[in-house]
C-alpha atoms as one frame of an Amber mdcrd trajectory, in Angstrom:
protein
 214.531  96.665 104.003 215.082  99.620 101.695 215.738 101.909 104.661 218.790
  99.895 105.775 222.205 101.149 104.689 224.271  98.709 102.627 226.732  98.514
 105.544 223.941  98.002 108.145 224.781  95.915 111.221 222.485  94.755 114.017
 224.220  93.633 117.214 222.007  91.303 119.256 223.292  89.750 122.505 221.423
  86.527 121.674 222.343  86.009 118.034 225.418  88.118 117.320 225.834  90.421
 114.344 223.232  90.517 111.566 223.870  92.359 108.277 221.393  93.872 105.807
 221.151  90.630 103.822 220.261  88.633 106.950 217.775  91.108 108.454 214.594
  89.743 106.815 215.320  86.228 108.124 216.207  87.678 111.535 212.909  89.577
 111.750 210.927  86.525 110.594 212.665  84.458 113.287 211.825  87.047 115.905
 208.168  87.015 114.889 208.178  83.209 115.100 209.656  83.250 118.624 207.185
  85.901 119.839 204.199  84.069 118.322 205.456  80.824 119.850 205.197  82.424
 123.290 202.029  84.535 123.010 200.301  82.979 120.015 199.215  84.844 116.894
 197.462  88.110 117.687 196.648  91.399 116.003 198.887  93.143 118.551 201.979
  94.890 117.215 205.142  92.808 117.267 206.804  95.314 119.606 205.631  98.110
 121.857 208.036 101.035 122.036 208.547 103.873 124.481 209.076 107.381 123.231
 212.212 107.609 121.134 214.970 109.946 122.292 217.173 111.307 119.501 220.296
 113.361 119.059 221.806 114.540 115.786 225.519 115.158 115.474 227.670 115.387
 112.384 224.892 114.201 110.084 224.223 111.055 112.145 220.958 110.699 114.070
 221.309 108.529 117.175 218.032 107.217 118.609 217.290 105.258 121.783 214.111
 103.582 123.009 212.926 100.733 125.215 210.899  97.976 123.594 208.860  94.958
 124.681 207.024  92.155 122.906 203.664  92.267 124.702 202.553  89.004 126.241
 206.158  87.763 126.498 209.152  88.324 128.789 211.104  89.627 125.762 212.120
  93.227 126.369 215.074  95.552 126.271 216.294  98.724 124.637 217.997  99.705
 121.435 220.491 102.268 120.193 219.974 103.072 116.508 222.173 105.171 114.208
 220.758 106.689 111.013 222.565 108.625 108.285 221.865 109.830 104.755 222.274
 106.261 103.479 219.629 104.888 105.875 219.782 102.925 109.129 223.486 102.307
 109.778 223.332 100.211 112.933 221.220  98.932 115.788 222.603  97.707 119.086
 220.139  95.787 121.250 220.213  95.353 124.990 217.943  92.855 126.728 216.790
  92.708 130.334 217.929  89.833 132.577 214.380  88.380 132.517 214.515  88.127
 128.729 214.936  84.485 127.657 217.862  83.529 125.460 216.853  81.925 122.162
 218.779  79.974 119.602 216.477  81.556 117.018 217.013  85.200 116.085 214.867
  87.988 117.412 215.423  91.713 117.775 214.043  95.144 117.075 212.199  96.869
 114.310 212.374 100.468 113.198 210.665 102.898 115.503 209.045 106.233 114.806
 211.434 109.053 115.603 210.604 111.709 118.164 213.183 114.483 118.170 214.328
 115.974 121.458 216.603 118.993 120.966 219.967 118.758 122.736 220.393 120.744
 125.946 222.181 124.055 125.499
């Protein structure tokens, strides 16, 4: 959690806004939901597409699609990163993604830089 900015906010359409202090519980809840659907496996929690990034004014904005393999849970995320760490994540889920009363969401993705078009 050290890479999250003190003002970090995660916006999840299923659970609302999560701050830095609530992120560990949120991620644990997500893991519990995923394992409840697919069982415990050695597979990664999430599979990610390539990450598209753009840097402007000292803020890196990243986007990727994600899916929890073996489940209908999938969507995309928009992540903002600054000098202080991850500032925000906004999740979007597909219509086939089940709604849960328990939290679930995204994890940090590797960054692949794509230079802006000139």
